[in-house]
N, C-alpha and C positions, 0 to 999 in steps of 0.2 A: 793026785797029790794030795797032801793034808791040807783043811782047811786050817789057813793062817792068818789072823785078824791085826789089823798095822792100825795103829791110834796114833796121830800125831799130835802131839804136846804143842808144839810152836806152829805157827805158820810161815808158809816157805819166806826166805830171805831176814829170818828172824836172824839178831844178832844173839848168840847165846855165850855162856861161858862154860869153862870146862867143869865137868863135873854135871852140867844142868841136862836133864832129862830133855828129848828133842822127841822121841816115839816111846810107844812101847808097843813088844809085839806078842801076841796070846797063839798058842797053838799047840800040837804035839811036839813032842821034845824032837823025834825025828825029821818033822818037816822044817823046823827051826835051825836045826844043824845043818841041814842040806843047802838052804839057803844062805846063813849066817854072812859066810867070809866073802862072798859073790856082793849081799849089799852091802856090808862094810866098806869092800874096797870101794864101790860107787859111791857110798856116802861120804869117804874121806876124799876121794877125789877131787866130784863135785863140789863139796864144800871149800875145799884148797882152791878152785878157781873161783867160787863166789869169793871168797874172803880177798885173795890175788886183786881181784876186779876192784871191789870194795877198797883198797887200798889204795891202788892208783887214782878212782875216782875222786875219794878224799882229798888225795894230793892234786889234782887238778882244781879244785873248787878256787872259785876267784880268777882264775885264768879264762881264756881263750880256747884253752886246749878240751877237745872231745877225746874219749878215752872209748877205742873201737876194738872189740873183740877180734881176735886174729882168725884168720883162716885157716890156720895150722894146728888144726884140732888132732885128736888121736882117732886114728880111722874106726869110722862107723858111731862114732860118740858127738859129733859136731852139732846133731839138733841138742841135743841134752847139755854139751859144754855151753853151747851158745845161750840154753834156757837159766844158766846160772847169772850170764853176765847182767839179764835184765832185773833182777833185784835190786842191783848194785847201780841201774842207770847208764848203764854204758849200751851202746848200740853194739847190734850185732852186725858183723863183714862179713856177706855170703858172696861178693863177685869179685873177681880180682879188679875190675875197674871202680871201685867203692870210691878208691882214696890214692892218693900217692901215699907211699912208704918213705921216710927219709931215716936212715940209720947213721950210728956214729961215723961208718968209715964212708960215707958219702960226703960228709960234713968235712973230716978230715981230707980226702982229695979235693973238694971244691976249694978247703980254705978257712970257710965260714957259713954258719946256719942260711945266710941271705943267697948266698951264690947256691948253696947246694937247692935252695926252695925254686931259685930261677932256673936253673937245670932241669930239673925234675918237671916244672911244669912245663918247659919247651919240649921235654922230651914226650912228656902225655900228650901236647898237641901234636906234634911230629906223630905218633903213633897214633892217634885218634884219625886224624887225614887219611893215613896211609890203610888204615881197615875200612874207613869208608871207600876208598877205590878200589879195594881187594873187593870189597862189598858188591858195589856197582860191577865190576867186571866181571864175577861169578856170576851174578842175576842176569846180566847180557848175554852170558853164555848158554844159558839154558832153554833158550826159545831153538 
């Protein structure tokens, strides 16, 4: 692989404007052209994740809401996509039991947000107790 040198012009997490240089690369044309499309696709995708996250974090400022990255990431890119949340001060979500997710359809079914939250908390508590019993049962059968 030909030697290609990358020089970051802006630090990670910087806000940039269209047309502003964020990096320069040097090397043989063949090496640059070989990786150009893949590098640009990664850059565009991950910049989009960072921009969308920053927009949501800014919208939640002054509230008690906390923006958390989704677990629904592109296959093979979870670690990279979650690192794009960090510059925007969003928290990565790496496990299924990190939080309760309440969506519009939950609110509609419950009738209002407070009822949806109460139902979700009750379901989480029931599910947690069930997992504890299940774990104890499995552990007792290992003897």
